C-alpha positions in Angstrom: 133.2 114.6 104.1 129.8 112.7 105.6 127.6 114.8 108.7 128.1 113.3 112.0 123.9 112.2 112.8 123.2 115.6 114.4 124.6 117.3 111.6 122.2 114.7 109.5 118.8 115.5 110.7 119.7 119.4 111.3 120.2 119.3 107.6 117.3 117.1 106.2 115.3 119.5 107.6 116.6 122.5 105.8 117.4 121.1 102.7 114.5 118.3 102.0 110.8 117.1 102.8 109.3 113.7 103.9 106.2 112.8 102.3 106.2 109.3 103.5 107.6 106.3 105.1 107.3 102.6 105.4 110.4 99.7 106.8 111.1 99.2 103.4 111.4 102.7 102.1 111.2 106.9 101.9 109.4 109.4 99.7 111.3 112.7 100.1 111.7 115.6 97.7 114.0 119.1 97.9 112.4 121.7 100.0 110.4 124.0 96.4 110.2 120.9 94.7 106.1 120.4 93.9 106.8 118.2 90.6 108.8 114.7 91.6 109.9 112.9 94.5 112.6 110.3 95.3 111.6 107.1 96.9 114.7 105.2 97.7 115.8 103.4 100.7 117.1 106.5 102.7 118.2 110.1 102.5 121.1 111.2 100.5 122.9 114.4 100.7 125.4 114.5 98.9 126.4 111.3 97.7 125.3 110.0 101.1 122.3 107.8 102.3 121.2 109.5 106.2 118.5 107.1 109.0 118.1 104.0 106.8 114.7 102.5 106.1 114.2 99.7 109.1 114.0 96.2 106.6 115.3 97.3 103.6 117.4 95.2 101.8 118.5 94.6 98.2 117.7 98.1 97.3 118.3 98.6 94.1 117.3 94.8 93.0 113.7 95.9 94.5 113.4 100.0 92.9 115.7 98.5 89.2 111.9 95.8 89.4 110.2 98.4 90.7 110.5 100.8 87.6 110.5 97.6 85.4 106.9 97.0 86.1 105.5 101.0 86.0 107.6 100.9 82.3 105.1 97.8 81.8 102.0 99.4 82.7 103.6 102.6 80.6 101.1 105.9 80.5 97.8 106.0 82.5 95.4 108.9 84.1 95.5 106.7 87.2 98.3 105.3 88.0 101.4 107.4 89.7 104.2 108.3 87.0 107.4 106.7 86.8 110.4 109.7 86.0 113.5 107.3 85.8 115.5 105.3 88.0 118.7 106.9 89.8 121.5 104.9 89.5 124.5 105.1 91.5 127.4 106.7 89.6 128.5 103.3 88.4 125.3 103.6 86.4 125.1 100.1 87.9 123.0 100.2 91.4 120.0 101.9 91.2 119.2 104.1 94.8 116.0 105.4 93.4 112.6 105.7 92.1 112.0 109.3 90.5 108.0 109.6 90.6 105.4 112.3 90.0 104.9 113.8 93.3 101.3 115.2 93.9 99.9 117.6 96.2 98.2 115.5 98.7 99.4 112.1 100.5 97.9 108.5 101.0 93.4 107.7 100.5 93.2 107.0 103.7 95.5 109.9 105.1 92.9 112.1 103.1 89.5 109.6 103.8 90.4 110.5 107.7 91.4 114.1 107.2 88.9 115.2 105.2 84.8 115.6 105.3 83.2 114.0 102.5 82.4 114.3 99.2 78.9 113.3 97.7 78.3 109.8 97.1 78.8 110.2 93.4 82.1 111.8 94.0 82.6 108.8 95.9 81.1 106.5 93.5 83.1 108.1 90.6 86.5 107.1 92.8 85.7 104.1 93.1 84.9 103.6 89.6 88.5 105.0 88.6 90.3 102.8 91.2 88.5 98.9 90.0 89.0 100.7 86.6 93.1 101.1 87.1 93.0 98.1 88.3 91.4 96.2 85.7 94.3 98.3 83.2 97.0 97.1 85.7 96.2 93.5 85.2 95.0 93.5 81.8 98.8 94.6 81.1 99.2 90.4 83.2 100.4 92.3 86.6 99.1 91.6 90.1 99.2 94.7 92.1 99.8 92.7 95.5 99.0 96.8 97.3 95.1 96.4 97.5 94.5 99.5 99.5 94.0 103.5 99.9 97.7 104.2 102.0 98.5 103.2 97.7 96.9 105.4 96.1 97.8 109.1 96.3 95.3 112.2 96.1 95.6 115.0 93.7 93.7 117.9 93.5 89.6 117.7 92.5 90.0 114.4 94.6 91.6 113.1 91.3 93.4 109.2 92.0 96.7 107.5 90.8 97.5 104.2 92.2 101.1 103.6 93.2 104.1 101.3 95.2 104.6 98.5 92.6 106.9 97.4 94.5 105.3 94.0 95.8 103.8 93.7 92.3 104.2 90.0 90.7 102.7 88.8 87.5 99.8 87.0 86.8 98.6 84.2 88.2 95.8 82.2 91.0 96.3 85.7 93.3 93.9 87.2 90.8 91.2 86.0 92.7 93.0 87.2 95.8 93.1 90.7 94.7 89.7 90.8 94.2 88.9 90.1 96.5 90.7 92.7 99.1 89.1 95.2 96.4 85.8 95.1 98.2 87.3 96.2 102.1 89.2 99.1 99.4 85.3 99.9 97.9 83.5 99.4 101.4 86.1 102.2 102.4 85.8 104.2 100.0 82.6 105.0 99.7 81.7 104.4 103.4 84.0 107.5 103.8 85.6 106.1 107.0 88.2 103.5 107.7 87.4 100.2 108.2 88.1 98.4 111.5 89.4 101.9 112.5 93.2 101.4 113.8 93.9 97.6 113.5 96.8 96.7 111.4 97.0 95.4 107.9 98.2 91.2 109.3 94.9 91.5 111.7 93.0 93.2 109.2 93.9 90.0 106.7 92.7 87.8 110.3 89.2 89.4 110.1 88.6 89.3 106.7 89.8 85.3 106.5 87.3 84.8 109.1 84.7 86.5 106.9 84.5 89.2 109.9 84.2 91.9 107.4 83.7 95.5 107.6 80.1 97.2 108.5 77.8 98.5 105.1 75.4 100.8 105.6 72.0 99.7 104.3 72.0 103.4 102.6 74.9 102.7 100.2 74.3 101.8 96.8 76.7 99.4 96.4 77.0 97.0 99.0 75.6 93.9 96.9 78.5 94.6 94.3 81.1 94.9 98.4 79.7 92.1 99.1 79.4 90.2 96.0 83.0 89.9 95.8 83.6 89.0 99.7 82.3 86.0 98.0 84.5 85.5 95.3 81.5 86.2 92.6 83.4 88.4 90.3 85.8 87.7 88.9 88.0 90.6 86.9 88.0 94.1 87.9 86.0 95.2 84.8 82.6 93.4 86.3 82.3 95.5 89.3 83.4 98.9 86.4 80.4 98.2 85.4 78.2 97.4 89.0 79.8 101.4 89.7 79.0 102.7 87.0 75.4 101.7 87.1 74.9 102.6 90.4 77.0 105.7 89.7 73.7 106.5 87.6 71.4 105.5 89.6 72.7 109.1 91.9 
């Protein structure tokens, strides 16, 4: 029997723990489950869905596609594990992705709530991020979500890339992905959110117009970040090597 809206609110609070939400999906887990989470179009209770994500459409194909991308990426220490795709009783329609759960939330949120670690630690996070992105490119995939908002934080500031719903096969957009990488490395090393609370569309327009975030003179990778904005790197691996050189020097 389906819950009323009011009953569903109480049931969700009692049985589920929300972890994240966008207009396309909701990530949640069962209370007490510290190992895994589900990414779905809404909260599922007793085979019924409640609180549908605002813009979620054709989610079965989206979840199947994202699961296939996770499978193509295989296992990597800095990529979130996809345990599988959850299918309806007909075993054709997918209703959720079954994912590894992290003890912390997204890197963007972590940066906003925690004091800056040492520059050496920030550089190591930047190296991990960049090398993971190069691995994604090597597997023939363009991530499409190069941002600390799509990176999950584990203990000891270990990071994992996630959210491959908008990923595509490699092509001409590689240059754009490397360009946006500059802003991500800037955010990690400066330990501050570029442009404050600016919406993603406005942020992208600022970058397009050449209004780049501030990079401090004492930032050891300021030149590398600016080279990304000038399209001076042809791969994430080139940047990773520059970051490692800076890390050795700190």
